[in-house]
SEFIZA-3560 file (N, C-alpha, C; in Angstrom, 3 decimals):
REM SEFIZA-3560
<numar><xx>43.202</xx><yy>-98.022</yy><zz>150.571</zz><atom>N</atom></numar>
<numar><xx>43.194</xx><yy>-99.079</yy><zz>149.583</zz><atom>CA</atom></numar>
<numar><xx>43.571</xx><yy>-98.474</yy><zz>148.248</zz><atom>C</atom></numar>
<numar><xx>44.384</xx><yy>-99.148</yy><zz>147.502</zz><atom>N</atom></numar>
<numar><xx>44.894</xx><yy>-98.557</yy><zz>146.258</zz><atom>CA</atom></numar>
<numar><xx>43.966</xx><yy>-98.743</yy><zz>145.066</zz><atom>C</atom></numar>
<numar><xx>42.773</xx><yy>-98.259</yy><zz>145.185</zz><atom>N</atom></numar>
<numar><xx>41.816</xx><yy>-98.366</yy><zz>144.083</zz><atom>CA</atom></numar>
<numar><xx>41.283</xx><yy>-96.983</yy><zz>143.765</zz><atom>C</atom></numar>
<numar><xx>42.054</xx><yy>-96.225</yy><zz>143.006</zz><atom>N</atom></numar>
<numar><xx>41.716</xx><yy>-94.842</yy><zz>142.674</zz><atom>CA</atom></numar>
<numar><xx>40.346</xx><yy>-94.690</yy><zz>142.013</zz><atom>C</atom></numar>
<numar><xx>39.881</xx><yy>-95.621</yy><zz>141.152</zz><atom>N</atom></numar>
<numar><xx>38.555</xx><yy>-95.418</yy><zz>140.551</zz><atom>CA</atom></numar>
<numar><xx>37.429</xx><yy>-95.268</yy><zz>141.574</zz><atom>C</atom></numar>
<numar><xx>37.571</xx><yy>-95.901</yy><zz>142.739</zz><atom>N</atom></numar>
<numar><xx>36.549</xx><yy>-95.750</yy><zz>143.775</zz><atom>CA</atom></numar>
<numar><xx>36.512</xx><yy>-94.311</yy><zz>144.276</zz><atom>C</atom></numar>
<numar><xx>37.658</xx><yy>-93.643</yy><zz>144.322</zz><atom>N</atom></numar>
<numar><xx>37.723</xx><yy>-92.262</yy><zz>144.783</zz><atom>CA</atom></numar>
<numar><xx>37.117</xx><yy>-91.288</yy><zz>143.782</zz><atom>C</atom></numar>
<numar><xx>37.046</xx><yy>-91.666</yy><zz>142.526</zz><atom>N</atom></numar>
<numar><xx>36.583</xx><yy>-90.733</yy><zz>141.496</zz><atom>CA</atom></numar>
<numar><xx>35.086</xx><yy>-90.457</yy><zz>141.580</zz><atom>C</atom></numar>
<numar><xx>34.309</xx><yy>-91.354</yy><zz>142.156</zz><atom>N</atom></numar>
<numar><xx>32.868</xx><yy>-91.109</yy><zz>142.312</zz><atom>CA</atom></numar>
<numar><xx>32.594</xx><yy>-89.833</yy><zz>143.088</zz><atom>C</atom></numar>
<numar><xx>33.141</xx><yy>-89.709</yy><zz>144.305</zz><atom>N</atom></numar>
<numar><xx>32.961</xx><yy>-88.455</yy><zz>145.047</zz><atom>CA</atom></numar>
<numar><xx>33.565</xx><yy>-87.251</yy><zz>144.312</zz><atom>C</atom></numar>
<numar><xx>34.673</xx><yy>-87.459</yy><zz>143.604</zz><atom>N</atom></numar>
<numar><xx>35.290</xx><yy>-86.362</yy><zz>142.848</zz><atom>CA</atom></numar>
<numar><xx>34.374</xx><yy>-85.843</yy><zz>141.760</zz><atom>C</atom></numar>
<numar><xx>33.700</xx><yy>-86.744</yy><zz>141.067</zz><atom>N</atom></numar>
<numar><xx>32.763</xx><yy>-86.340</yy><zz>140.012</zz><atom>CA</atom></numar>
<numar><xx>31.577</xx><yy>-85.594</yy><zz>140.612</zz><atom>C</atom></numar>
<numar><xx>31.114</xx><yy>-86.044</yy><zz>141.765</zz><atom>N</atom></numar>
<numar><xx>30.009</xx><yy>-85.355</yy><zz>142.441</zz><atom>CA</atom></numar>
<numar><xx>30.421</xx><yy>-83.935</yy><zz>142.847</zz><atom>C</atom></numar>
<numar><xx>31.609</xx><yy>-83.801</yy><zz>143.414</zz><atom>N</atom></numar>
<numar><xx>32.108</xx><yy>-82.479</yy><zz>143.806</zz><atom>CA</atom></numar>
<numar><xx>32.293</xx><yy>-81.589</yy><zz>142.576</zz><atom>C</atom></numar>
<numar><xx>32.787</xx><yy>-82.169</yy><zz>141.483</zz><atom>N</atom></numar>
<numar><xx>32.960</xx><yy>-81.405</yy><zz>140.237</zz><atom>CA</atom></numar>
<numar><xx>31.614</xx><yy>-80.865</yy><zz>139.745</zz><atom>C</atom></numar>
<numar><xx>30.554</xx><yy>-81.666</yy><zz>139.877</zz><atom>N</atom></numar>
<numar><xx>29.233</xx><yy>-81.196</yy><zz>139.415</zz><atom>CA</atom></numar>
<numar><xx>28.731</xx><yy>-80.036</yy><zz>140.266</zz><atom>C</atom></numar>
<numar><xx>29.127</xx><yy>-79.993</yy><zz>141.518</zz><atom>N</atom></numar>
<numar><xx>28.711</xx><yy>-78.895</yy><zz>142.397</zz><atom>CA</atom></numar>
<numar><xx>29.562</xx><yy>-77.649</yy><zz>142.194</zz><atom>C</atom></numar>
<numar><xx>30.879</xx><yy>-77.822</yy><zz>142.078</zz><atom>N</atom></numar>
<numar><xx>31.786</xx><yy>-76.671</yy><zz>142.057</zz><atom>CA</atom></numar>
<numar><xx>32.215</xx><yy>-76.254</yy><zz>140.659</zz><atom>C</atom></numar>
<numar><xx>31.981</xx><yy>-77.050</yy><zz>139.676</zz><atom>N</atom></numar>
<numar><xx>32.280</xx><yy>-76.830</yy><zz>138.259</zz><atom>CA</atom></numar>
<numar><xx>33.626</xx><yy>-76.171</yy><zz>138.016</zz><atom>C</atom></numar>
<numar><xx>33.673</xx><yy>-74.895</yy><zz>137.755</zz><atom>N</atom></numar>
<numar><xx>34.905</xx><yy>-74.222</yy><zz>137.345</zz><atom>CA</atom></numar>
<numar><xx>35.966</xx><yy>-74.099</yy><zz>138.431</zz><atom>C</atom></numar>
<numar><xx>35.595</xx><yy>-74.241</yy><zz>139.698</zz><atom>N</atom></numar>
<numar><xx>36.578</xx><yy>-74.054</yy><zz>140.762</zz><atom>CA</atom></numar>
<numar><xx>37.143</xx><yy>-75.376</yy><zz>141.290</zz><atom>C</atom></numar>
<numar><xx>36.864</xx><yy>-76.470</yy><zz>140.592</zz><atom>N</atom></numar>
<numar><xx>37.369</xx><yy>-77.787</yy><zz>141.004</zz><atom>CA</atom></numar>
<numar><xx>37.881</xx><yy>-78.517</yy><zz>139.775</zz><atom>C</atom></numar>
<numar><xx>39.135</xx><yy>-78.952</yy><zz>139.816</zz><atom>N</atom></numar>
<numar><xx>39.724</xx><yy>-79.647</yy><zz>138.678</zz><atom>CA</atom></numar>
<numar><xx>39.674</xx><yy>-81.152</yy><zz>138.919</zz><atom>C</atom></numar>
<numar><xx>38.886</xx><yy>-81.839</yy><zz>138.122</zz><atom>N</atom></numar>
<numar><xx>38.784</xx><yy>-83.287</yy><zz>138.244</zz><atom>CA</atom></numar>
<numar><xx>40.090</xx><yy>-83.963</yy><zz>137.840</zz><atom>C</atom></numar>
<numar><xx>40.821</xx><yy>-83.377</yy><zz>136.892</zz><atom>N</atom></numar>
<numar><xx>42.096</xx><yy>-83.957</yy><zz>136.471</zz><atom>CA</atom></numar>
<numar><xx>43.132</xx><yy>-83.871</yy><zz>137.602</zz><atom>C</atom></numar>
<numar><xx>43.228</xx><yy>-82.729</yy><zz>138.256</zz><atom>N</atom></numar>
<numar><xx>44.164</xx><yy>-82.586</yy><zz>139.375</zz><atom>CA</atom></numar>
<numar><xx>43.764</xx><yy>-83.522</yy><zz>140.505</zz><atom>C</atom></numar>
<numar><xx>42.477</xx><yy>-83.609</yy><zz>140.789</zz><atom>N</atom></numar>
<numar><xx>41.990</xx><yy>-84.505</yy><zz>141.827</zz><atom>CA</atom></numar>
<numar><xx>42.370</xx><yy>-85.954</yy><zz>141.509</zz><atom>C</atom></numar>
<numar><xx>42.177</xx><yy>-86.374</yy><zz>140.275</zz><atom>N</atom></numar>
<numar><xx>42.517</xx><yy>-87.735</yy><zz>139.866</zz><atom>CA</atom></numar>
<numar><xx>44.001</xx><yy>-88.030</yy><zz>139.995</zz><atom>C</atom></numar>
<numar><xx>44.837</xx><yy>-87.093</yy><zz>139.548</zz><atom>N</atom></numar>
<numar><xx>46.287</xx><yy>-87.290</yy><zz>139.649</zz><atom>CA</atom></numar>
<numar><xx>46.739</xx><yy>-87.359</yy><zz>141.094</zz><atom>C</atom></numar>
<numar><xx>46.169</xx><yy>-86.537</yy><zz>141.969</zz><atom>N</atom></numar>
<numar><xx>46.562</xx><yy>-86.604</yy><zz>143.378</zz><atom>CA</atom></numar>
<numar><xx>46.161</xx><yy>-87.933</yy><zz>143.994</zz><atom>C</atom></numar>
<numar><xx>45.028</xx><yy>-88.489</yy><zz>143.577</zz><atom>N</atom></numar>
<numar><xx>44.618</xx><yy>-89.801</yy><zz>144.084</zz><atom>CA</atom></numar>
<numar><xx>45.598</xx><yy>-90.886</yy><zz>143.650</zz><atom>C</atom></numar>
<numar><xx>46.053</xx><yy>-90.805</yy><zz>142.419</zz><atom>N</atom></numar>
<numar><xx>47.029</xx><yy>-91.790</yy><zz>141.918</zz><atom>CA</atom></numar>
<numar><xx>48.338</xx><yy>-91.667</yy><zz>142.691</zz><atom>C</atom></numar>
<numar><xx>48.833</xx><yy>-90.449</yy><zz>142.873</zz><atom>N</atom></numar>
<numar><xx>50.088</xx><yy>-90.245</yy><zz>143.586</zz><atom>CA</atom></numar>
<numar><xx>49.970</xx><yy>-90.728</yy><zz>145.036</zz><atom>C</atom></numar>
<numar><xx>48.851</xx><yy>-90.432</yy><zz>145.687</zz><atom>N</atom></numar>
<numar><xx>48.654</xx><yy>-90.872</yy><zz>147.063</zz><atom>CA</atom></numar>
<numar><xx>48.594</xx><yy>-92.389</yy><zz>147.175</zz><atom>C</atom></numar>
<numar><xx>48.071</xx><yy>-93.058</yy><zz>146.156</zz><atom>N</atom></numar>
<numar><xx>47.883</xx><yy>-94.503</yy><zz>146.232</zz><atom>CA</atom></numar>
<numar><xx>49.088</xx><yy>-95.313</yy><zz>145.754</zz><atom>C</atom></numar>
<numar><xx>50.157</xx><yy>-94.657</yy><zz>145.328</zz><atom>N</atom></numar>
<numar><xx>51.362</xx><yy>-95.391</yy><zz>144.931</zz><atom>CA</atom></numar>
<numar><xx>51.976</xx><yy>-96.091</yy><zz>146.139</zz><atom>C</atom></numar>
<numar><xx>52.065</xx><yy>-95.402</yy><zz>147.272</zz><atom>N</atom></numar>
<numar><xx>52.670</xx><yy>-95.989</yy><zz>148.465</zz><atom>CA</atom></numar>
<numar><xx>51.891</xx><yy>-97.215</yy><zz>148.958</zz><atom>C</atom></numar>
<numar><xx>50.555</xx><yy>-97.174</yy><zz>149.110</zz><atom>N</atom></numar>
<numar><xx>49.845</xx><yy>-98.385</yy><zz>149.511</zz><atom>CA</atom></numar>
<numar><xx>49.960</xx><yy>-99.517</yy><zz>148.476</zz><atom>C</atom></numar>
<numar><xx>50.054</xx><yy>-99.169</yy><zz>147.207</zz><atom>N</atom></numar>
<numar><xx>50.220</xx><yy>-100.194</yy><zz>146.178</zz><atom>CA</atom></numar>
<numar><xx>51.558</xx><yy>-100.912</yy><zz>146.348</zz><atom>C</atom></numar>
<numar><xx>52.614</xx><yy>-100.152</yy><zz>146.602</zz><atom>N</atom></numar>
<numar><xx>53.933</xx><yy>-100.759</yy><zz>146.815</zz><atom>CA</atom></numar>
<numar><xx>53.911</xx><yy>-101.656</yy><zz>148.052</zz><atom>C</atom></numar>
<numar><xx>53.275</xx><yy>-101.202</yy><zz>149.131</zz><atom>N</atom></numar>
<numar><xx>53.163</xx><yy>-102.016</yy><zz>150.349</zz><atom>CA</atom></numar>
<numar><xx>52.397</xx><yy>-103.295</yy><zz>150.060</zz><atom>C</atom></numar>
<numar><xx>51.333</xx><yy>-103.206</yy><zz>149.283</zz><atom>N</atom></numar>
<numar><xx>50.545</xx><yy>-104.385</yy><zz>148.944</zz><atom>CA</atom></numar>
<numar><xx>51.374</xx><yy>-105.379</yy><zz>148.137</zz><atom>C</atom></numar>
<numar><xx>52.143</xx><yy>-104.889</yy><zz>147.192</zz><atom>N</atom></numar>
<numar><xx>52.965</xx><yy>-105.767</yy><zz>146.360</zz><atom>CA</atom></numar>
<numar><xx>54.102</xx><yy>-106.389</yy><zz>147.171</zz><atom>C</atom></numar>
<numar><xx>54.784</xx><yy>-105.578</yy><zz>147.984</zz><atom>N</atom></numar>
<numar><xx>55.942</xx><yy>-106.051</yy><zz>148.746</zz><atom>CA</atom></numar>
<numar><xx>55.537</xx><yy>-106.865</yy><zz>149.976</zz><atom>C</atom></numar>
<numar><xx>54.352</xx><yy>-106.592</yy><zz>150.514</zz><atom>N</atom></numar>
<numar><xx>53.874</xx><yy>-107.332</yy><zz>151.670</zz><atom>CA</atom></numar>
<numar><xx>54.427</xx><yy>-106.872</yy><zz>153.003</zz><atom>C</atom></numar>
<numar><xx>55.042</xx><yy>-105.708</yy><zz>153.057</zz><atom>N</atom></numar>
<numar><xx>55.538</xx><yy>-105.190</yy><zz>154.329</zz><atom>CA</atom></numar>
<numar><xx>55.444</xx><yy>-103.676</yy><zz>154.357</zz><atom>C</atom></numar>
<numar><xx>55.259</xx><yy>-103.133</yy><zz>155.553</zz><atom>N</atom></numar>
<numar><xx>55.112</xx><yy>-101.698</yy><zz>155.725</zz><atom>CA</atom></numar>
<numar><xx>53.694</xx><yy>-101.351</yy><zz>156.138</zz><atom>C</atom></numar>
<numar><xx>53.434</xx><yy>-100.066</yy><zz>156.288</zz><atom>N</atom></numar>
<numar><xx>52.106</xx><yy>-99.586</yy><zz>156.668</zz><atom>CA</atom></numar>
<numar><xx>51.293</xx><yy>-99.326</yy><zz>155.412</zz><atom>C</atom></numar>
<numar><xx>50.101</xx><yy>-99.896</yy><zz>155.363</zz><atom>N</atom></numar>
<numar><xx>49.273</xx><yy>-99.768</yy><zz>154.170</zz><atom>CA</atom></numar>
<numar><xx>48.966</xx><yy>-98.307</yy><zz>153.850</zz><atom>C</atom></numar>
<numar><xx>48.581</xx><yy>-97.554</yy><zz>154.840</zz><atom>N</atom></numar>
<numar><xx>48.322</xx><yy>-96.129</yy><zz>154.637</zz><atom>CA</atom></numar>
<numar><xx>49.344</xx><yy>-95.344</yy><zz>155.443</zz><atom>C</atom></numar>
<numar><xx>50.464</xx><yy>-95.064</yy><zz>154.832</zz><atom>N</atom></numar>
<numar><xx>51.570</xx><yy>-94.392</yy><zz>155.503</zz><atom>CA</atom></numar>
<numar><xx>51.479</xx><yy>-92.887</yy><zz>155.383</zz><atom>C</atom></numar>
<numar><xx>52.623</xx><yy>-92.277</yy><zz>155.170</zz><atom>N</atom></numar>
<numar><xx>52.734</xx><yy>-90.815</yy><zz>155.192</zz><atom>CA</atom></numar>
<numar><xx>51.889</xx><yy>-90.119</yy><zz>154.128</zz><atom>C</atom></numar>
<numar><xx>51.620</xx><yy>-90.782</yy><zz>152.994</zz><atom>N</atom></numar>
<numar><xx>50.834</xx><yy>-90.114</yy><zz>151.953</zz><atom>CA</atom></numar>
<numar><xx>49.373</xx><yy>-89.932</yy><zz>152.352</zz><atom>C</atom></numar>
<numar><xx>48.928</xx><yy>-90.650</yy><zz>153.367</zz><atom>N</atom></numar>
<numar><xx>47.542</xx><yy>-90.544</yy><zz>153.812</zz><atom>CA</atom></numar>
<numar><xx>47.420</xx><yy>-89.771</yy><zz>155.121</zz><atom>C</atom></numar>
<numar><xx>48.334</xx><yy>-88.837</yy><zz>155.348</zz><atom>N</atom></numar>
<numar><xx>48.253</xx><yy>-87.926</yy><zz>156.485</zz><atom>CA</atom></numar>
<numar><xx>47.990</xx><yy>-86.522</yy><zz>155.945</zz><atom>C</atom></numar>
<numar><xx>47.616</xx><yy>-85.607</yy><zz>156.818</zz><atom>N</atom></numar>
<numar><xx>47.385</xx><yy>-84.231</yy><zz>156.375</zz><atom>CA</atom></numar>
<numar><xx>48.661</xx><yy>-83.620</yy><zz>155.804</zz><atom>C</atom></numar>
<numar><xx>49.777</xx><yy>-83.862</yy><zz>156.467</zz><atom>N</atom></numar>
<numar><xx>51.051</xx><yy>-83.307</yy><zz>155.995</zz><atom>CA</atom></numar>
<numar><xx>51.409</xx><yy>-83.896</yy><zz>154.628</zz><atom>C</atom></numar>
<numar><xx>51.276</xx><yy>-85.207</yy><zz>154.487</zz><atom>N</atom></numar>
<numar><xx>51.573</xx><yy>-85.851</yy><zz>153.216</zz><atom>CA</atom></numar>
<numar><xx>50.669</xx><yy>-85.358</yy><zz>152.093</zz><atom>C</atom></numar>
<numar><xx>49.393</xx><yy>-85.205</yy><zz>152.391</zz><atom>N</atom></numar>
<numar><xx>48.441</xx><yy>-84.723</yy><zz>151.384</zz><atom>CA</atom></numar>
<numar><xx>48.761</xx><yy>-83.296</yy><zz>150.953</zz><atom>C</atom></numar>
<numar><xx>49.142</xx><yy>-82.459</yy><zz>151.916</zz><atom>N</atom></numar>
<numar><xx>49.495</xx><yy>-81.079</yy><zz>151.585</zz><atom>CA</atom></numar>
<numar><xx>50.748</xx><yy>-81.046</yy><zz>150.713</zz><atom>C</atom></numar>
<numar><xx>51.735</xx><yy>-81.870</yy><zz>151.055</zz><atom>N</atom></numar>
<numar><xx>52.955</xx><yy>-81.913</yy><zz>150.246</zz><atom>CA</atom></numar>
<numar><xx>52.653</xx><yy>-82.402</yy><zz>148.822</zz><atom>C</atom></numar>
<numar><xx>51.791</xx><yy>-83.382</yy><zz>148.691</zz><atom>N</atom></numar>
<numar><xx>51.398</xx><yy>-83.866</yy><zz>147.373</zz><atom>CA</atom></numar>
<numar><xx>50.659</xx><yy>-82.761</yy><zz>146.606</zz><atom>C</atom></numar>
<numar><xx>49.815</xx><yy>-82.007</yy><zz>147.300</zz><atom>N</atom></numar>
<numar><xx>49.066</xx><yy>-80.938</yy><zz>146.650</zz><atom>CA</atom></numar>
<numar><xx>49.991</xx><yy>-79.810</yy><zz>146.182</zz><atom>C</atom></numar>
<numar><xx>51.041</xx><yy>-79.538</yy><zz>146.937</zz><atom>N</atom></numar>
<numar><xx>51.982</xx><yy>-78.470</yy><zz>146.587</zz><atom>CA</atom></numar>
<numar><xx>52.937</xx><yy>-78.914</yy><zz>145.495</zz><atom>C</atom></numar>
<numar><xx>53.230</xx><yy>-80.188</yy><zz>145.420</zz><atom>N</atom></numar>
<numar><xx>54.226</xx><yy>-80.739</yy><zz>144.496</zz><atom>CA</atom></numar>
<numar><xx>54.091</xx><yy>-80.247</yy><zz>143.063</zz><atom>C</atom></numar>
<numar><xx>52.886</xx><yy>-80.258</yy><zz>142.440</zz><atom>N</atom></numar>
<numar><xx>52.788</xx><yy>-79.826</yy><zz>141.040</zz><atom>CA</atom></numar>
<numar><xx>53.100</xx><yy>-78.348</yy><zz>140.825</zz><atom>C</atom></numar>
<numar><xx>53.032</xx><yy>-77.533</yy><zz>141.863</zz><atom>N</atom></numar>
<numar><xx>53.292</xx><yy>-76.104</yy><zz>141.684</zz><atom>CA</atom></numar>
<numar><xx>54.747</xx><yy>-75.915</yy><zz>141.438</zz><atom>C</atom></numar>
//
């Protein structure tokens, strides 16, 4: 579902546990990038709601992209 703010709750909890070794900003941006595809599907009304961006391969590619 393309509602990134819902994902930020667990991200904030993880940030409180891992502090310096977890970037909440990077986590937030990856959630936005991952949710662009389901948002487009929702607007257009066709396609798979959770497509390639919600697979392990897609997530890894998104994670590598900023490097």
